[in-house]
C-alpha positions as CSV (number, residue, x, y, z in Angstrom):
1,M,-14.3,-0.4,-6.9
2,K,-14.3,-3.0,-5.1
3,I,-13.3,-6.7,-5.1
4,I,-13.1,-9.6,-2.7
5,V,-10.4,-12.1,-2.7
6,N,-11.1,-15.9,0.2
7,S,-7.4,-16.9,0.5
8,P,-3.6,-14.9,1.2
9,E,-2.9,-15.9,-3.0
10,E,-6.0,-14.2,-4.3
11,T,-4.9,-11.6,-1.8
12,I,-1.5,-10.9,-3.3
13,A,-3.0,-11.7,-6.9
14,A,-4.5,-9.0,-6.5
15,G,-2.3,-6.3,-5.4
16,E,0.1,-8.4,-8.5
17,K,-2.6,-6.9,-11.1
18,I,-2.1,-3.2,-9.9
19,G,1.2,-3.5,-8.5
20,R,1.7,-2.9,-12.8
21,L,-0.4,-0.8,-13.0
22,L,1.8,1.9,-10.2
23,K,2.6,5.3,-11.7
24,K,6.0,7.0,-10.3
25,G,4.0,9.3,-7.9
26,D,1.8,6.6,-6.4
27,M,0.8,6.9,-3.0
28,I,-1.7,4.2,-1.6
29,A,-2.6,4.3,1.8
30,Y,-4.2,1.8,3.6
31,K,-7.6,1.5,5.9
32,G,-8.0,-1.9,7.1
33,G,-6.9,-3.5,11.2
34,L,-4.5,-5.8,12.9
35,G,-4.2,-8.7,10.5
36,A,-6.7,-7.6,7.4
37,G,-3.9,-8.5,4.9
38,K,-2.0,-5.3,4.5
39,T,1.7,-6.3,3.7
40,T,0.5,-9.4,1.8
41,F,-1.2,-6.9,-0.4
42,T,1.8,-5.1,-0.3
43,R,3.8,-8.2,-1.3
44,G,1.7,-8.6,-4.1
45,I,2.3,-4.9,-5.9
46,A,5.9,-5.3,-5.4
47,I,6.2,-8.6,-7.3
48,G,3.9,-6.7,-10.3
49,M,6.2,-4.1,-9.8
50,G,9.0,-6.5,-10.7
51,I,10.6,-5.8,-7.1
52,G,9.8,-10.2,-6.3
53,D,8.0,-11.2,-3.3
54,V,10.6,-9.6,-0.6
55,V,7.7,-7.5,1.6
56,S,7.9,-8.0,5.3
57,S,5.9,-5.8,7.6
58,P,7.8,-2.4,8.4
59,T,6.0,-2.0,11.7
60,F,9.3,-2.0,14.1
61,A,11.4,-0.5,10.7
62,L,8.8,2.6,10.2
63,V,9.7,2.4,5.9
64,N,10.9,-1.0,4.4
65,E,12.6,0.2,1.0
66,Y,12.1,-2.7,-1.9
67,H,14.5,-0.9,-5.4
68,G,13.7,-2.0,-8.1
69,T,15.1,-1.2,-11.7
70,G,12.1,1.6,-12.9
71,M,11.1,2.7,-9.8
72,N,11.0,1.8,-5.7
73,L,8.5,0.8,-3.0
74,Y,8.5,2.6,0.7
75,H,6.2,0.5,2.7
76,F,5.4,2.6,5.8
77,D,4.0,1.9,8.7
78,M,2.1,5.1,11.0
79,Y,0.9,2.9,14.1
80,R,2.5,5.2,16.2
81,I,2.5,7.9,14.4
82,D,-0.2,10.3,14.5
83,S,1.3,14.0,13.1
84,E,2.9,16.1,11.2
85,E,6.1,16.1,13.8
86,G,6.1,12.7,14.5
87,M,5.8,12.7,10.0
88,E,8.8,14.9,10.0
89,S,10.8,13.3,12.9
90,A,10.2,9.6,11.1
91,G,12.0,11.3,7.6
92,F,8.4,10.7,5.3
93,Y,9.7,14.4,3.7
94,D,12.3,13.2,2.7
95,Y,12.0,11.0,0.4
96,P,11.5,10.7,-3.3
97,F,8.3,10.5,-3.9
98,D,7.8,12.0,-7.0
99,E,10.0,9.5,-8.7
100,N,9.1,6.1,-6.8
101,A,5.7,5.3,-4.8
102,A,4.9,5.1,-1.9
103,V,2.2,2.3,0.3
104,I,0.7,3.2,4.2
105,E,0.3,1.2,6.8
106,W,-2.2,2.8,9.6
107,S,-2.9,5.5,7.3
108,E,-6.1,6.7,9.1
109,N,-3.1,8.1,11.2
110,I,-1.6,11.0,9.2
111,S,-4.9,11.5,6.4
112,E,-5.4,15.0,7.1
113,F,-1.3,15.8,6.3
114,L,-1.4,13.0,2.4
115,P,-1.5,14.9,-0.8
116,R,-5.3,15.5,-2.8
117,N,-4.2,12.4,-5.9
118,T,-3.5,9.3,-2.9
119,I,-5.3,6.1,-4.0
120,Y,-6.4,4.9,-0.8
121,I,-7.1,0.8,-0.5
122,T,-9.8,-0.4,2.4
123,I,-9.3,-4.1,3.0
124,E,-11.5,-6.1,5.3
125,R,-12.6,-9.0,7.1
126,T,-15.6,-10.5,6.1
127,G,-14.4,-14.7,7.1
128,E,-11.9,-16.3,7.7
129,N,-9.4,-15.6,5.0
130,E,-12.2,-13.6,2.5
131,R,-11.4,-10.1,1.9
132,E,-12.5,-6.9,0.9
133,I,-11.0,-4.9,-1.3
134,T,-12.3,-1.5,-1.8
135,I,-10.6,0.9,-4.4
136,E,-10.6,5.0,-4.0
137,G,-9.1,7.3,-6.4
138,G,-6.9,4.1,-8.5
139,E,-9.9,4.3,-11.1
140,R,-7.6,3.3,-13.8
141,F,-6.7,0.1,-11.8
142,A,-10.6,-1.0,-13.2
143,S,-8.6,-1.8,-16.0
144,A,-6.9,-5.2,-14.2
145,W,-10.0,-6.3,-13.6
146,D,-11.6,-6.5,-17.3
């Protein structure tokens, strides 16, 4: 499924639609370069989950935790992690993913270690503010655009 957005506000709105449909155990792996809009999209996911507009880039923290009433959202940055040992050292496997949701920036670095049911979202910059968002493995999200 492909979506075209033309502003940060539209990127947030697209993320909100995904956030409303997330289920416990969902793991989203982002693909996209620096400045593509991954954190902006995550802000929308958090809003859609009812967590609010509290999202910031986890670049220096490796993970930011956002606590919701029904489930939490774990927001990882794997820019500096490129091995299973690195994931272990960062505490990745200590999070209760089966009861919460997670989004992973720079997932390309750890893709071989992610579960088979991971949802991949690619965000490509196609213009100054335009982005093409491709969702793979999350067919249920198509209903948000009906």
